[in-house]
N, C-alpha and C positions, 0 to 999 in steps of 0.2 A: 718287813721281811729281812732287810739288811741287818737289823739289830739281832734278830733271831739267828741269822747265819753267823754273825760275829760271835755271839755267845756260844754257839755250838762249836765253832772253831777254837775258841779259848779253852773249851773243855776237851779238846783233842779229836773232835769229830772230823772225818774226811767227807767233804761235800762234793757232790757231782750234780750238775744240772744237765740231765739227759732224758731222752724218751725211754721209759721202761717198757720192755717187751713182755716179760713174764716175772712173776713173783711166786716162789715156792715156799709156802707157809707150812708144809707138812712136817718139817723138822727144824730144830734150832742148831746152829744159827740159820736164819732164813737165807735163801739165795735170791738175789735180785739180778735179773739179766736185762741190760739195756742194749741199745744199738751199738754201744761202744765197748762194753765189758760185762763181766759177771763178778759180783761181790757178795760176800757173806756178812750178815749183820744180825745182832741180837735184838735190835729195835728198828722200826721203820716208821717214818712220818710220811703219810700219804697226803699230798697237797694237790688236789685235782682242780682247784680253782672253782669259781662260781660265775654265773652270768646273771646280771641284774635284769629284772623284768621292768622294761620301760613302760611309761603310761601312754605314750603316743600323743602327748599334748603339744600345742603349737610351740615352736622354738625350743623344744626339749633338747635336741642335739646341740644347739647353739650354747645352751647354758649348762650342759653336762660337765661336771667337774669345775664349774664356775658359778655355783649356787645350787645346782641340783646334784645330789649325791646318792649313791646306793649303799653307802657304808658309814654309819654314824661313828663306829669305832675308828675307822680309817681317817675320816675327814672332819669329825665333829669338833676337834680341838683347834682346827685351823682358824686363822683370824677372820675369815669371811663369815663364820657363824658365831663368833664370840660376841656375847651380849646382844644378839639379834633375835627377833621372833622367828621361830622355825616351825615347820609342819612336818609330821611324819605320815606318810601314806603307806598303808599296808594292813595286813591282818594277822591275827594270832599272836603267839608269844614273841616272835621276832620283832614285830613292830613295837610292842610294849617295851621290850628290852632296849631297842634303839632309842625310843623316846625317853626312857629313864636315864640312859647314858647321857643324852643331850642336855638334861637338866643341870649338869655341871658346867655347861658352857653357854647355852643360849639364854636369852632373857625370859622367854616364855613360849 
């Protein structure tokens, strides 16, 4: 996230971290109203975040971010997974994408 912010700033973007109240997409430039201000922009990045679905297995909270991860892209290159056997739990395209990404780092 910090790298994305730094790149945007290098290209002249003005960055605000605030709670948005309304977004008017009916005309350009768009109007974004937060709890602090209203701004106009030709482009908007909407980053609402995500919540991982935990499995409910024993000691899961103890090992969360210390061996159990919900984001291969975020955590897969960290030393804890490098050249180690890993397992991906999930279904559909997302699980396959995460598993394919981990082939660059994990042993199998």
